[in-house]
N, C-alpha and C positions, 0 to 999 in steps of 0.2 A: 596408296602410292603407287604409281605405274613406274614399273624397273624397265628401262629400255632393254630391247632383245637384239642379240648380235645378228638374228637372220632379218632383220628389218631391212638390209641393204640388199640382200638376195632377193627378198620378195619384190622390192622395187623394181630390181633389174629383169627378174622374171616377168614381172607384170607388163614390161615394155615389149616382151618378145612373145607372148604367149596369149591368146584369146581367153583361156581359163586357167585359173590358178587354184592349185589345191593344197591345204596346209593339213598334214595328218599327224598323228599323235595320240598319246593315251588321253583319258578325260582329264580334265581340269589342268591342264599345263599352259593354259592361257592361248590357246588357238584364236578363239573368238575376240577376246580381248586385245589381242595383236593386231588383227586384221581391222577391227573396229577404230583402233587407235590410228591405223594407216589410211583409213577410207575416207575418200572426199566427202563433203556434205551431201552431193546429190547421188550417193550409193545407197540404194535400197537395203534394208537387212530384214531377212526372214529366218525363221527356224523350223526345222522339221520337227522338233521337239511338240510344236504346235499342233494338235490332232487335226484341225480345220485346215490349216495350210498344207499337213502332210497328206490329207485325203484329196486335196485339189491336185496336189503334184502326181499322186498315184493314178488317180481315175481320169482327169482331165490334164494331162500335161501341157498340151497346146495352148489351152485357155489358161494355165498358170502362167505361162510366157508371156501371153497378151496382157495378163493382169499386173504382173512384176516385171517392168521392163528393165533390161541393164543399163547403167552399171548395177550389179546385184551382188550381195553376198548372202549365199545360202549357207546356213548351219546345219551340220550334221548330214550331210548329204547321202550318207550311206543307209538312212532310213527311206529314202525315196528313190531306190534304183531305176524304176521306170521313167524318171525324168532324165536320165543321162542322154538315151538315143535323140531326145528332142533339144537338147543343149547342143548336140554334135550337128544336127540338121540347122540348128539357128546360126551358130557359128560359122558353118561352111557358107551359108548363103548370104548373111549381112552382118556377121561378127566382127568386131574390132578388137585389137589388144588390149586386156585387161577388162573385158565386159563382165566375165563371171569370176567371183571369189567363191570358193568353197572350203568348208572345213569338215573332217572326218575323222571319227574316234577307231578306225580300222585302217591296218596296213594298206596301202595302194593296191598292191598285187592281189590282194583277197577282197577287194570291194567288188561285188558283184556288177559287172557291166562297165566298170570304169576303165580298164585296160584295154577292152574292145572298142568302147565306143569314142574315147577321147585321145586315143593313142595319136601322138604327133602335135596334138592341139593344146597340150596341158602342160604346165610346169608345177612340179611338184616339191614341195618342201617338208621336211620331217622335223616336228618341234618336239623337243624333250622338254624337261623342267628346268628351272633357272639352273645356270652354269655358275661357278666360281667367279669368273670372269665378269659376268654381268651382276651378280651381287656387289662385287667392288668397284663397278663401273669402269670396267677396263676398256678400251675401244676394241672393236671388232678387227679381226684379221685373220690371215691364214695360219696354221699350225704347222710347224716344220720341226720334225723329230730329229734335231741335230744338236750337238753341244753349244754351238754358239746361239742359237736361238733360246735353247733352255736355260743358258746363264743370263741372257739378258732379261729374261722374265723373272729371274731370281730377285735381279736388282730392281725391278720395278714394282715387285709386290713382296711384302713382308712375309718371311717364313712364318706358317702357323705351328703353335705348340700341338703335340700329339692329341692333348684332351680337346683342343679347339676343333681339329680336324674331325675327330669321332664326334663332337657336337653336330657338325655339318652333316657327317653320315647319317647319324641317328635321326637329326631332324628331318632329311629329304628334301628334294627340290621343287616341292609343289609351291607355286606362287602364295596360295592362301596361306601357307605357314611361315612365310619368311618371318613373321614376328610374332608367332603364337607361342601361347605357354604348354606347359606338359600336360594339362587338362584338355586344352584344345587340340593337341596332337591326337590324343587317344579318341577324342569324339570324332575328328575329322577323318582319320583313317577308319574308324568304325563304320561311318557313314559312306566312305568311299566304297569299302569292299562290299558293302549291302547293296550300293546302288549297281555295282559290277555284277553282283549275283543275280540280281532281279531283272536286269536290262541286258547287258551284253551276252551273258553265258546262255541265256535262253535264245536269244537271236544268233548267235553264232554255234553253238553246240546242241540246242535242244535239250538241254541237261533239266530233267523234272527235280533231281533230288539235290537241292542248293547246299545242305549240309554236308554230303559226300564231296562236292566239288570243293567246299571250303576246306576241307581236310586235305583234299589234293593241293589245294593252292599254298596251304601251310607247309606239307611235305615238300612242294617245290622250292618254296623259299630256304628250307634246309639245306638244299644243294647250292646256295649261292655261293659261287667262286669254285664250285667242284665240278668233276666230270660227271656228265649225265649217266645214269644207270636205269634204263626204263624198267626194267624187270623188278630191281629193288623199289622204285618209286612206286610201281603198280602194287606191289605187294603190300607196302605200307598202308595204302588206300584201299585195299581188297578189290581192284579193278585188273583189268587184263592189260599187257603192256601195249597193244595196238591202241586200247583207249588212252592210256597214259600218253601217247605220241600224240594222239589226236587232240587231247586237251590241251597239251602244251601248246599246240599249233593254234589253238584258241586264244591262250594267253598272248602269244606272239602277235596273232592278228589285231588284238585289242591294244598292242604296244606297251604291255607291262612287263615282258621278258625279252632279253637279248642273247642270242646263241652265240658265243666265241668259238668258232669252228677252228679246228687243228690245222697247223700247217701242213701242207702235203708237197711231197717232192717225188717225181717219177723214178728216182734211183734209191728211194727208201724202201726195203723190203717190209720192216716193222714199222708200223707207224700208229699212232692213237687215231681213232676214228670218231670217237665220241666227242661232241662238243661240250663246252663249260657253259654252265647256265648262270645267267646275271639278271635280275630285276632291274628295269630302267630308273626305277626311283628306290633308292636306298631305305628310306624312311618306311615305305610300304612293306620292305623285306624285314626290317626290324620290328614293324609292328606285328606280322605275320608270326613271327617267332616269338613274341612276348618279351622283347627287350624292354623294360620298363623306363631306362635312361640310357644317356649317353655314357655315364660312367659305368654301369653295370656291362653294357656293350664291349667297352673297352677292356675291361677285366674280365671279360667271359671267354669261352672256348672257341668261340667264332671271330675273335678279333681280327685275327689274321685274314680271314676270307673276307670280311667286311672292310677291311683296309685296302685290299686288292680291288675289292667291288667299287669301292669310292673313286679310287685312282683311275679304273678303267672307266667309268662313266664320265669322268672329266676329260678323259682323253678322247672319248668317242664324240661328246659334245663339242669339243674344239674341231675335230674333223667336220663334223656336221655344218658347223658355223663358216668354216673355211669358204672362199669363193670357189663354186663347183668346177668352173674352167681350170682352175689351177691346181686343184686338191691332187688329183692322180699324178701330175708331174712332179710336184713338191714332194709328195710322199715317196716316189721312186727314186728321184736323183738324191734325195736328202740322207738315204742309210748307207753307210760305208760297206764295203763288200765283206770285211770281217766284223761286222757289228754283231754284238750279241743281243740285238733288241730284238 
């Protein structure tokens, strides 16, 4: 069953303004499903996971564009970076708005060649897992962090008991797990981590020791909701602090982690500089830390951290799904001067 995503309206608006549309985000959050749902009948779909298609795009990009005419949906574009300059030339010469839809499992800023080749020609959407609003079929709209708006939300949505909230946090936000059993949960995340280690890690970090990187992934999950200490994290995995920083960049590039940077003010002499670390999917963090059920997570030592984790990711998803043109204005004018927010 398809669950309507709040970013559908944003994608439709960007499609009418840009010749190229890129949807980025972690693996298996529904990027391809979303775009194929919105695509017209005449839009061709190709995936760079197909070795023959990827080979053509990398060795003969001009021939690729002759064979696959727009409107075109290209899946996993980060696997064929040599195609990007040819997309730029095509859209500059004869492109129309909405010609190319791309998906990528790496952050836009870290995709080789995307920022240089398609700057000013591409609309970018960052998609994460399912939000609570999407699960309960709440209409999409801007998020306003002020009392009136939050009180109206309380009236619209029933309050969740704490046990149900931890069920959602433990379950995670991957669309494939929307109605899965506990056994499915374990199998899903086991496969997810294995795929990430075998594909993304080797591509982004050239790490040969998958076991050591898996230990690093688990150690990073233990910092959920906590301030990062690179030296302590590196010591746990027996690597150097610079390597730990580089590997965290790999997790960020793959969309698996989010860094909550500290508030900085020029008049503050003493300020916290280290960010807090959060996984973009709470279920993945729970799996890496071996929390076997929502009940054990709620009763465990990290319950407070995971509660903050789940609420923060809800807030971030609400901001990401807000209309981009209004987001900054709404966020700035809605916070009172004496707010404790």
